[in-house]
Steps between C-alpha positions, in 0.01 A plus 500: 500500500639840399546756778311830510717801409620715791637852480820386672835482321726197515832688506834400349835669441632665185776238473255208518433312176221246437525202267238250400464242225172379353424235242359590158149517653600749770516254791770567761792256507728683745593839640785644702525589869391864450197393296370265770577742785316796349210296356474326841441158346712189546656334193263206548193727501593663169644206306265412213271797567419754225724806531189719514453376857707805597334739253338800666148591377610865463706417190305567177470212255634725221847477656490120492383513139833663411691254719354197321529666160875553549588161644275325245739638237803388709587856599583609857234707675555764767242689701375621837293240685314506831506159669307365798654296781334207675366727777345748252775761532641649179842560351595682180774364274655580167484164325703372205368176351718289270379203293711186552574338163613136480566328167317779320187472717375703795517292818418767757569849628755654733400815686744742664345770721651804669375787715362784284654836588510727194271783384309252281366309801252765628395564138421129453324476837270793419436371148412150624240646737338685210511193273346280768201734521468504120513118480225466758277742308593451133708182470858408415502607134431863595755471782768383252434800275514742793826342623663546160373858467626593849841356411504707180402808704817440703704527178544129419402349165402159642473293817830337404684832494356592841587153631862519384546851641356399838711182502817696430425759769406243767823306452719805449373645831603182685839428343670575831299223671557254219880483525518148640791298631527182707747437779760256350509306829135407454580355157799294610307177568269520198738499200229469236309803625831683536571430132151624400549816707839573341367445147194716575724784624699486175177519299382788721823685421444450126144630531614804697704596193175489302326755725645798314381341176156462654481869597629597154213318329247665733640843406520397133130412488406840648742688273385329180135553582554877527731538200296282266192701595683809366593319177143376447382862488726579201259387229213717622725805530651446154159454339379824659811689381461360146134607499583854619774531238266377225226746600740794506654404161154491337424846637784657301425317176780426250756678719445225757559211257838417653342494846231264372779261392671529839167447679440187294846367593430563868169315462672203332760484777226524763319203340819290479599584856141426603515149353822425690353646817189279476728193495729653764202564728398131483862398548547720806181370663652151475831643620342641818341161570832319449682745728229445766538121471880523522474717813247260657718193444819676613320603820376143539855365482610726787198405710544127436866484599420708808223250584747210479741675736222600741362146512848357563565750779160444661535122482854489637469767769144451628366160400618153585655435163409183313752521215305279258171682556675836469656402165163375370351843569801679354440308176176697459688829534760384250232394247348848521845655464577286195169601339580867553850468353348335192245781472769770532704331226195473272372852569842664467554338160160622375568845649837518326342423161228756561747773595702432184181521294402827672843648425450420130173695496666788682775507235236517225327790673836675547563481123159651425560774757825587317304530174256725681791714616606566138139579403478745788822676391364539145176634644684763706700606193179543296334688787794742523469573125135596543562665834181332622496472879223236498712253302805580710302412814371178340848377407642605834235274652629218278855582613400483869321171438804354321739612776279371784442167325870454426579576863244244622623232257862566597407454867313173438769318302772493773250367757389228259860402425578490873196274541643260239830488690324441833289221350823325397629546858177351638524201267859435612401527868208262450728244332729522804203455736384194304835334564469556876135389507599162356722445805285673762320196646 
């Protein structure tokens, strides 16, 4: 029988981390010491029970829709969750759920939960309260739409972007607490666990080198979104300038014939640039998604190796350590880690190809912008002959557009080339990690 909710918190510390594993149907197989202590259940009471036994009724179903949608597609999910302990008390966590893949099939899920402490936590708490009211009155479908709209109102394009940002901030804010080490004396009599710990620390060191790459890709996504937005406005501005030039040339009759030619050339360039920009727009939308996926899986790698170290430390320092049972559980962590390394390798390769393709389109646009520059110079020369201030202003507008676009394109290319270099670094680091993973257990 489920307990009745109480407005009493089941407290835990910022350095406490929960783990639990469920089977593919969501039934609990095991948890760690922190999980049982805070949930106030014994391992025996929870084994084989649906994980929703600890779900608090205050959590809107729309949140769990996104959870199942992500893990159904073998992607990690992260989000704020309110749980309920055996006595009805509540505790909030930031949960990261990883699918466990064995022989190409999903065999279960591994959940890592930490204490939520960032600015996103009160936002989520307030939003959940609103969504819960909406679900009771209008149903889950309306609640899902409101959730997505509220996230967009916060400046995010999707739940995934919000999720990744919150995940990054929650772990970044706790890095100090997550620097783990184990007293060598406690490892002396358990050589196999000592070996696993030493290998895990080496992998952790490799991943720490990837953190700067991770932050670079976060900044890259934001930078490209802003700069490409500027480039996408080019076509409309050029078309307007060409129209103004054409109108003015018709006003002055045969004297404006040369301007009519120039206007037509601007129009042609605008159309050609427009075609490239249509393709570039589609390409960059994919690019943003690939960058988001790369960030998510790089974050996952850091969380997963931390989870291995935390579980080792907790088992050795607090629990009566059964080496065989401990290694069986560690296998689950390693499977998740191996899945993430495979995903990073796959995503980084696709991202690399996409960046190279995007650079090709940028080069094509650069060539057309150069042509536009020559057209603009000819236009200014013709305007000076007629001493017509209207045409001078029009072609100065073209000049400003050319200069601003060139500046934006010149700023994008180095970042994209740096991204290609960093992707190669990531691929090398992942290869190194793969070697250690083969000898971890």
